C-alpha positions, 0 to 999 in steps of 0.5 A: 400172786398169779391172778389177773385183776379184771375190773369188769368182773366186779359187781356195780353198786346200785345208784343212789335214790333221788327225787324223794320227799324231804320232810320240812321240820321248820326253821332251825333252832339255832336260827330261831335263837339268833333271831330272838336274841337279835330282837331282844338286843334291838329292843334294849338298845332302841336300835335296829341292826342292819348288817352291812356288807362292804367290799372288804370282808374284814370291815363288814358286820357279817358275811352275807354273801355266798361262800360256795363249795361249787364254782359258777359252772356248778358242783362238778368236783363232788358229783354223784356216780353216774348210771351204768348206761350213761354215755356222758358221765364217767363210770362210777368208782369201783366199790366192794372189791376184794382186798388182799389180807397181808396179815397183822400189821408188824407194829401190832405184832411187836406191840402184842409181843412186848406186852406179853414179855412185860406181863411175864416179867411182872407176873401181871396180866394187863386188863383194859376196858372191862367194867372192873378195870374202869372202876379200879382206875376211875378218876373220881375228880371227873365226877364233879362238873366244875364251872370253869366260866362262872359269872363275873362278880358285879364289882368286876363288871362295874370295874370293866365298864369303868375301864372301857369308858375311861379308855374311850375318853382318854384315848389310850389303854389302861394296861402298861405294855411298855417299859416304865423304868424307875431309873434311867442309865444315869441312875435313879434321879427322879425320886430323890429324898428332899435335902435339908435345904430343899422345899419338902413335898406338900404335906398336911393338905386337905383330902376330900372324903368320898364316903365309905368305899364301895367294897366295904359297903358291899361287904357289910350288905352281904354280911347283913343278908347272910346273918338274916338268912342264917338267923345268927349274928357274926361275932368273931371271938379271939382264940382261947390260946392266943399266941404267946407274947412278952416271953424271954428270948435267950441272948446268944451274943453277937453272931459268929459271922459278925464277930469274924467280920469285925475281926477281919475289918480290924486287921485290915485297918491295922494294915491299910488304915481306918475304913470309913464308908461313904453314902451317895445322894440316895443314901446307898453305902458305897463299898468296894465290890470284888467284880474282878481283881482290878476293882480293889487293891491292897496298896496304901492310898488306893482308890476303889473302883465303884464302876466296872469299866470296859477294860475290866471285863473279860469279853473273850476266852480265858483258857488255862492252856494255849493252843500249844498246851498247858505250859505255864503250870508244869510240874517240876522235873527231877533236879530241875534248877528252877524247881522250888528249893524247899518242899514239904515245909511246915505250914502253920496251923491257925486252928479251925476256920471261924466259919466252921466254928460258927457252924459247929456252935450253931449245930450244938445249940440246935441239937440241945434245943431239939434234943436230937443228935444229927448223925450223917454218913454212918451205915445206919443213917445211910440205910434210913435215908437210902433212895430205893429208886437207885437200886434199879439200874435202868437201861437208858440206851436199850438196843434199837428194835428190828423195825427201827433198824430196818426203817433207818436202813430204808431211809439211808438207801432212799436218801442215797438213791434220791440224793436228798436227805429225809429232813430236806424232803419234808421241807419241800 
């Protein structure tokens, strides 16, 4: 800039005043409240609290030793500036010196430019901080001061006290923090239903009567107090239009899925013999599960696998092609001797799929009940249910701003010069 900076030309500040009288406003209000609360607690508990300071701060009742901001040598790290004519202390730090003005910050310039462009595009002026804008965008929910820490109900307080007493007496917490499985890896064996010859569990034994539950008593008491305050008896009456009962439900016959399942089972039994499912000891029906191809078979006299073995699990890759490429599903070449001899053959038409027929039948019944025709895929329905948000093609990869590009170039140059990446430098 062509100017030599001379610190001697700066005007030194006036020294801070000292030795002045500080008024005594008495004991701090927080200290008074703490001492008053301590006195009340001591009188209620008939016990005088004497804070104990142990060698280990973690085991102490309260920290009553010094936690100094200064060392034993004194407060030297935050000393007041020395006087001008001091020969023992360093001179005070320079203050009130001229600071060069480099203009507006580039981020501010870019932000204001972006706001201006957005305002022109949307023909709207951004106004913030004025009484009108604050009234327009005022959050009315903040007008209500909600109590996020209400007092606990007396039932909750009593329950917590009982839990604390039980935990102290039993020596363990009431909350289950570990796994408590209903069954082990062997299966559910500890909660079996009693067999026909086994001795059943005890039944019809005498149950002691401890009277009406406390919550019921509290509820009746609160209800009586409310009735007395409002001078009104609470007698809930049934609605004038109770829900309809005993009406006739139309019978549409067996569900189409059930019909299809029955037909499929009958066809399979004709080929493989009758299928008689069995139950295990817990009453669960054992049926073959299509875990993979080896879990069932269509051969006569087959044995179903109800447990998936390790060799049946596919633990590795199952690629459609090897490293050589896709060679097992090649298209037949022209006049290939191993190509299929017959193509474009007639495929029998068994009619619509039973599930499709079931869906169409259900759709027809629903349209008749609701007196509404389901229309999909037409220009009218597409226009009616059109998502207008898709009319705007958003640019999810806009070009980077010039400052971002400059910052990346500077980071690359610094990394190349220092021999360390930006991420690694932050971890040092």
